[in-house]
C-alpha positions in Angstrom: 64.4 14.2 -10.2 61.7 12.6 -12.3 61.6 11.0 -15.8 59.6 13.5 -17.4 61.6 16.9 -16.2 64.4 14.8 -18.0 62.8 15.1 -21.0 64.0 18.0 -23.9 62.9 21.1 -23.9 59.7 21.9 -25.9 61.7 24.3 -29.0 59.6 28.2 -29.3 60.2 29.5 -33.4 58.3 33.2 -33.0 57.3 33.7 -36.2 58.1 36.7 -38.3 55.7 36.9 -41.4 56.1 39.3 -44.0 53.8 41.0 -46.4 55.0 43.9 -48.5 57.9 44.5 -46.6 56.1 44.8 -43.1 55.8 42.4 -40.3 52.2 41.0 -40.4 49.6 38.3 -38.8 47.5 36.6 -40.7 43.2 35.2 -39.2 43.2 31.5 -40.5 46.1 32.5 -43.1 43.4 34.7 -45.1 45.0 36.7 -47.7 43.3 40.5 -46.5 43.6 39.7 -42.5 46.5 41.3 -42.2 47.7 43.2 -38.9 50.8 45.0 -39.3 53.5 45.1 -36.5 56.3 47.2 -38.4 59.3 46.5 -39.6 60.4 42.6 -39.2 64.2 43.3 -38.9 63.1 45.0 -36.0 60.5 42.0 -35.1 63.4 39.6 -35.4 66.4 41.6 -33.6 63.6 41.5 -30.5 62.8 38.0 -30.7 66.5 37.3 -30.9 67.5 39.7 -28.0 64.6 38.0 -26.0 66.3 34.7 -26.5 64.8 32.9 -29.5 67.4 30.0 -30.9 64.9 29.7 -33.8 62.8 32.0 -35.8 60.2 31.0 -38.1 60.2 33.9 -40.9 57.3 33.4 -43.9 57.3 35.1 -47.4 53.6 35.5 -47.5 53.6 37.3 -50.6 55.3 34.4 -52.6 53.3 31.8 -50.9 50.4 33.5 -52.2 52.2 33.9 -55.6 52.1 37.5 -55.1 55.3 39.1 -55.5 58.0 38.5 -53.2 59.7 40.4 -49.8 63.8 38.5 -50.5 65.4 42.2 -49.9 63.6 42.2 -46.6 63.7 38.1 -45.7 68.1 38.6 -46.7 68.5 41.5 -44.2 66.2 40.1 -41.2 68.3 36.8 -41.3 71.5 38.9 -41.3 70.5 40.9 -38.3 69.7 37.5 -36.4 72.8 35.9 -36.9 73.4 33.3 -34.3 69.7 32.8 -34.4 68.9 29.9 -36.5 66.1 30.5 -39.3 63.5 28.5 -40.8 62.5 30.1 -43.8 58.8 29.6 -45.3 57.1 30.7 -48.4 57.1 30.7 -51.6 59.8 28.2 -52.4 58.5 25.7 -55.2 61.7 25.0 -57.1 65.9 24.5 -57.2 66.5 28.2 -57.3 64.0 29.3 -55.2 65.6 26.8 -52.1 69.2 27.3 -53.2 68.4 31.2 -52.6 67.1 30.5 -49.3 70.0 28.9 -48.4 72.7 30.8 -49.7 70.9 33.8 -47.8 71.6 32.0 -44.5 68.1 29.9 -43.6 69.3 26.7 -41.8 65.9 25.0 -42.9 63.4 25.4 -45.6 59.8 24.7 -45.0 58.1 22.9 -48.1 54.7 23.1 -48.1 52.7 23.6 -51.4 55.5 22.4 -53.7 55.7 19.3 -51.5 52.0 18.6 -52.1 52.2 19.6 -56.3 55.5 18.0 -57.3 55.7 14.8 -55.1 59.0 13.3 -57.1 60.6 16.8 -56.6 59.8 16.7 -53.0 61.6 13.4 -52.5 64.7 14.6 -54.7 65.0 17.5 -52.3 64.4 15.7 -49.2 67.3 12.8 -50.1 69.8 16.2 -51.1 69.2 17.9 -48.2 68.1 15.5 -45.3 67.6 17.9 -42.1 67.9 21.1 -43.8 64.5 20.3 -45.7 60.8 20.3 -43.2 57.5 19.8 -44.5 54.5 22.0 -43.7 51.4 20.5 -43.2 48.8 22.4 -43.0 45.7 21.0 -42.7 41.8 21.1 -42.5 40.3 18.4 -41.4 42.4 15.7 -42.4 42.6 17.5 -46.0 45.8 19.1 -46.3 45.2 22.9 -47.4 47.7 24.3 -50.3 48.6 27.2 -52.6 48.5 29.5 -49.3 45.8 27.5 -47.8 43.4 28.9 -51.0 43.4 25.3 -52.7 42.9 21.3 -51.3 46.1 19.1 -51.7 44.8 15.9 -50.5 44.3 13.0 -47.9 46.9 14.3 -44.9 47.5 10.4 -44.3 48.0 9.5 -48.3 50.5 12.5 -48.4 52.3 11.6 -45.2 52.9 8.3 -46.1 53.7 9.1 -49.6 56.5 11.6 -47.7 57.6 9.0 -44.9 58.4 6.8 -48.2 60.7 10.2 -49.3 62.2 10.5 -45.6 61.1 13.4 -45.1 63.1 14.8 -42.1 60.7 16.9 -40.1 56.8 18.3 -40.5 55.7 20.9 -39.1 51.8 21.1 -38.3 49.6 24.0 -38.7 45.7 23.7 -38.4 44.3 26.3 -40.1 41.3 26.8 -38.4 43.0 27.4 -35.3 46.1 30.1 -37.1 46.0 33.8 -35.9 42.6 32.4 -33.8 44.0 32.3 -30.0 41.4 29.5 -29.7 44.8 27.3 -28.7 46.4 24.0 -31.0 44.8 20.9 -31.9 46.4 18.3 -30.0 44.8 15.9 -30.8 45.6 16.0 -34.6 49.3 16.4 -33.3 48.9 13.3 -31.3 47.7 11.2 -34.6 51.0 12.7 -36.7 53.3 11.8 -33.9 52.0 8.1 -34.3 52.4 7.7 -37.8 55.8 9.1 -38.0 59.1 8.6 -35.9 60.5 12.3 -37.2 60.2 15.4 -35.3 57.3 17.3 -34.9 56.5 21.2 -35.1 53.7 22.4 -34.1 51.9 25.8 -35.5 48.7 27.4 -34.9 46.3 28.5 -31.8 48.7 29.6 -28.8 46.8 31.4 -26.8 48.3 31.0 -23.1 51.4 29.3 -21.6 48.6 26.8 -20.7 49.1 26.3 -24.2 53.0 26.0 -23.8 52.7 23.7 -21.2 49.8 21.5 -22.7 52.2 21.1 -25.9 55.4 20.2 -23.1 53.9 17.5 -22.3 53.7 15.8 -25.9 57.8 16.0 -26.2 58.3 12.7 -25.2 55.9 11.9 -28.4 57.9 13.4 -30.7 57.1 17.0 -30.4 60.2 19.2 -31.7 59.1 22.1 -31.1 55.9 25.3 -31.4 55.6 28.3 -33.8 54.8 31.0 -31.9 52.8 34.4 -33.5 50.0 36.1 -32.9 50.0 35.4 -28.8 53.1 37.2 -28.8 52.5 39.9 -30.6 49.3 40.8 -28.9 51.4 40.1 -25.8 49.5 37.4 -24.2 52.9 36.6 -22.5 56.2 37.6 -23.1 59.1 35.0 -24.8 61.5 34.8 -21.8 57.9 33.8 -19.6 57.0 30.9 -22.6 60.6 30.0 -22.8 60.5 29.5 -19.4 57.3 27.2 -19.3 58.5 24.8 -22.3 62.2 24.1 -20.8 60.2 22.7 -17.8 
């Protein structure tokens, strides 16, 4: 058996993005580009039945500051007991963070909050450790904040700060790729993994099983997982097919 085949598999996180109580997908994270895929509870249960160990659950309304789907998120997490849920969207203070953990989220993905309130982010990282992932939403080498509508500073400067604060994990999205089915930004992922020893999760652009195979090859460099959204919903491949590629 080769050394490569012994390296850990790539963890796949099917995405369930919620807006207006429905499961939707966006193109390049822009409000108004939603395509609806029905009931988020059904979508999450479907991914769980097909073998998902993690689900990436996003409250888009909270992320955009236009409302909340808290009740729906709670139902989704209850429905998929036994599957780990990474929750993202609108978690910017102690109250929203504590509520997310109370309803059963295994991990919280902090985005805007980590950029706009670095002192709070550092204290949360110190307090909750592995339960906190930092979402790095990137255009070029500039971070995007507030539902990707504002610039959030230089990627490398912010990463230096997060590394110093002891961030446990990064979720990296190339905003220009998200929802476009144009393939992940492998070069960006490599650059980030060179600057941290923490695990990295890729998000955005996965369009084919070949993309998953390419991401799988980055596992020895520190890539832990990949979030998959539009390709699954559009039927480009099935989750069992993707899991098979991710584990070999």
